[in-house]
C-alpha positions in Angstrom: 83.9 67.2 107.9 80.2 66.7 108.7 77.2 67.8 106.7 76.7 70.9 108.8 80.2 72.1 108.2 81.9 70.7 111.3 85.4 69.2 110.8 86.2 66.1 112.8 89.1 63.6 112.9 90.1 60.4 114.6 93.2 59.7 116.6 95.2 61.5 119.3 95.5 64.8 117.4 93.3 67.5 119.1 90.1 68.1 117.1 89.1 71.7 116.3 85.5 72.4 115.2 85.3 74.8 112.3 81.8 76.0 111.4 81.7 77.3 107.8 79.1 79.4 106.0 79.0 77.2 102.9 80.6 74.0 101.5 80.5 71.9 98.4 82.1 68.7 97.2 83.9 69.1 93.9 85.6 66.6 91.5 87.4 66.9 88.2 84.1 66.1 86.3 81.5 68.0 88.3 80.8 71.7 88.7 80.1 73.0 92.2 78.6 76.0 93.9 79.0 77.9 97.2 76.1 80.0 98.3 75.7 82.0 101.5 73.0 84.6 102.4 72.4 86.6 105.6 69.7 89.3 105.4 70.6 91.6 102.6 74.1 90.1 102.2 74.7 87.2 99.8 77.6 85.6 98.0 77.4 83.0 95.2 80.6 81.3 93.9 80.3 79.0 90.9 83.3 76.6 90.2 83.2 74.8 86.8 84.2 71.2 86.2 87.9 70.8 85.6 88.9 73.2 88.3 90.3 70.4 90.5 92.1 67.2 89.7 91.1 65.3 92.9 88.0 65.2 95.0 88.0 68.3 97.2 85.7 69.9 99.7 85.4 73.6 99.0 84.3 75.9 101.8 83.4 79.6 102.1 83.8 81.6 105.3 82.3 85.1 105.6 84.7 87.5 107.4 83.7 90.6 109.4 86.7 92.5 107.8 89.9 91.7 106.0 92.7 90.5 108.3 95.5 92.0 106.2 96.4 95.7 105.8 94.7 97.4 102.9 96.6 99.0 100.0 97.0 102.7 100.0 94.1 104.6 98.5 91.6 101.8 99.1 89.0 101.4 101.8 87.0 98.4 102.9 83.5 98.2 101.3 81.8 95.9 103.8 82.3 92.4 102.3 85.2 90.0 102.9 85.3 86.2 102.7 87.7 83.3 102.4 87.7 80.3 100.1 89.5 77.1 101.3 89.8 73.6 100.1 90.2 70.3 102.0 91.4 66.9 100.8 91.4 64.0 103.2 90.5 66.4 106.0 93.7 68.4 105.4 93.5 72.1 104.4 95.2 72.9 101.1 97.9 75.6 101.1 99.0 77.7 98.2 96.4 76.0 96.0 95.2 77.4 92.7 92.1 76.4 90.8 92.5 75.3 87.2 89.5 77.2 85.7 87.9 80.6 85.8 85.3 80.9 88.5 82.4 83.4 88.9 81.6 85.3 92.1 78.4 87.3 92.6 78.1 89.3 95.8 75.9 92.1 97.1 77.1 95.2 98.8 75.5 97.8 101.1 75.6 101.5 100.1 75.9 102.5 103.7 79.2 100.6 103.9 80.7 102.9 101.2 80.5 106.1 103.1 81.6 108.8 100.7 83.2 106.3 98.3 81.7 105.8 94.9 80.2 102.4 93.9 81.7 102.9 90.5 85.2 102.3 92.1 84.3 99.0 93.7 86.5 96.0 92.9 87.2 92.5 94.3 90.7 91.9 95.5 92.5 88.7 96.6 95.4 88.3 99.0 98.3 86.7 97.1 100.4 85.9 100.1 102.2 89.2 100.3 99.7 91.9 99.1 96.2 92.6 97.9 95.9 92.2 94.1 93.1 92.4 91.5 95.2 90.5 88.9 92.9 88.1 87.0 89.8 89.6 88.7 87.1 91.5 86.7 83.8 92.9 88.1 80.8 94.6 86.7 78.0 96.3 88.6 74.5 95.1 87.8 72.3 98.0 86.5 70.0 99.2 89.2 71.2 96.6 91.7 73.6 96.8 94.7 75.4 93.7 93.4 78.6 92.9 91.5 79.2 90.0 89.1 82.9 89.1 89.1 85.2 86.5 87.4 88.4 85.2 88.8 90.9 83.5 86.4 92.4 80.4 87.9 92.4 82.0 91.4 94.2 81.0 94.6 92.1 79.7 97.5 92.6 82.6 99.7 91.0 85.7 101.3 88.9 88.1 99.2 87.8 91.6 100.0 85.5 94.2 98.3 87.4 97.5 98.2 86.6 101.0 96.9 88.8 104.0 96.2 89.2 106.2 99.2 87.6 109.6 98.5 90.0 112.6 98.4 89.1 115.1 101.1 90.2 118.7 100.6 91.1 120.4 103.9 89.8 124.0 104.3 92.6 126.6 104.0 91.9 128.0 107.5 90.7 125.8 110.4 90.0 126.7 114.0 90.0 123.7 116.4 88.0 124.2 119.7 88.0 121.8 122.7 84.9 119.5 122.9 82.9 120.4 126.1 80.3 118.0 127.5 76.9 119.1 128.9 78.2 119.1 132.4 80.9 121.6 131.4 83.9 119.3 131.6 86.2 118.6 128.7 85.3 115.3 126.8 87.9 112.5 127.2 89.9 111.4 124.2 88.8 108.2 122.5 90.7 105.1 123.6 90.7 101.3 123.2 92.1 98.9 125.8 92.7 95.1 125.6 91.4 93.7 128.9 92.0 90.0 128.4 93.5 87.4 126.0 92.6 83.8 125.9 93.0 80.9 123.4 90.0 79.3 121.7 91.0 76.5 119.3 93.7 77.8 116.9 93.0 81.5 117.6 93.4 84.1 120.3 90.2 85.5 121.9 91.0 89.1 122.5 88.6 91.0 124.8 88.8 94.8 124.5 86.9 97.9 125.5 86.4 101.2 123.6 85.8 104.6 125.2 84.6 107.7 123.5 84.0 106.1 120.0 82.2 103.3 118.3 84.4 101.2 115.9 83.0 101.1 112.4 83.9 100.7 108.8 84.3 103.2 107.2 85.4 105.4 110.0 87.4 105.0 113.2 88.1 101.4 113.9 91.0 99.5 115.7 94.2 97.8 114.5 95.7 94.9 116.5 99.4 94.1 116.1 102.1 92.2 117.9 104.7 94.1 120.0 107.4 93.2 117.4 105.8 95.9 115.2 106.5 99.5 116.1 103.6 101.9 116.5 104.7 103.6 113.3 104.3 100.3 111.4 100.8 99.5 112.8 99.0 101.4 110.1 99.4 103.1 106.8 102.0 104.0 105.7 103.7 101.3 107.8 104.3 97.7 106.6 102.6 95.9 109.6 101.4 93.3 109.8 98.2 94.5 111.5 94.7 93.2 111.8 91.6 95.4 111.2 88.5 95.2 113.4 85.3 97.2 113.5 82.8 95.1 115.4 82.2 94.4 119.1 84.5 92.5 121.5 86.0 89.8 121.4 88.3 89.6 118.3 89.1 86.1 117.2 90.7 86.4 113.8 94.3 86.2 114.9 95.7 82.7 115.0 98.3 81.5 117.5 100.4 80.5 114.5 100.4 84.2 113.4 102.5 85.0 116.5 106.0 86.0 115.3 109.3 85.0 117.1 110.0 87.4 119.9 106.4 88.6 120.3 105.3 88.7 124.0 102.3 91.1 123.8 99.4 91.9 121.5 98.8 95.6 121.1 95.9 97.8 119.9 95.4 101.4 118.6 92.6 103.4 117.2 92.8 103.7 113.4 91.4 106.3 111.1 89.3 105.6 108.0 92.5 105.7 105.9 94.1 103.1 108.2 96.6 105.5 109.7 96.8 105.0 113.5 96.5 107.3 116.4 99.5 106.8 118.7 98.8 106.7 122.5 95.2 105.6 122.1 95.6 101.9 123.0 97.7 99.5 125.0 99.6 96.2 124.9 98.6 93.1 126.8 100.7 89.9 127.6 100.1 86.9 125.3 99.2 83.6 127.0 101.6 80.8 126.8 
């Protein structure tokens, strides 16, 4: 790994460059810190001495959105990141730090939508589900910032989540067709995968949206393999699916995520509560 965050190796194994947002070398006797800032957004992770037995390079990657389905009743609050560790240029798997670490991160009020900042919490992916076990956060008075502690955490993906507001539907509703200025009926929103390539270890998925702009919170898109039924591509289904709310292309799905029997990658429009809208997307053949 080079000083600017590039990973390199010697030999005949293909080399994949991985640009990280922050990195720090840690040993059993030294504390380390990971800090990343971009505009109003910042994350600071403090790892005390004694968290690791062997020399380890710790890295932080900021994510545009969580890559795993969110738990029922929770919505994404605009911040997600991943902590990883490397020893001898090899990424550690299922690795747990030996001490409690602190995580300070900012949030943006416009990412909350109608959700309350008082319900914000940091969650970690434990390999099967999102969990806040061992995680505790407090909101700094007068600041859009949380100070959290994580007791002996896994090196994994983290996401800032808030309670999804309860919306009461009016007793009587009348739905009228949307009419454009030229008098024609407006087309229904759709999303279409237009191409899939491979870049490094990940798929590069080009797609096009029509009639809506993907955003969080709000309407966004769910990607999923064709081994998952449409009913399973969003809440209350079991997935797996990948959430996306920024422009094309999407590159968070690794080729190693492809399950046995999958021949296509699919996409659908998803609502703010992560339920999907059947018939709003398509499936596209996977390369290789």
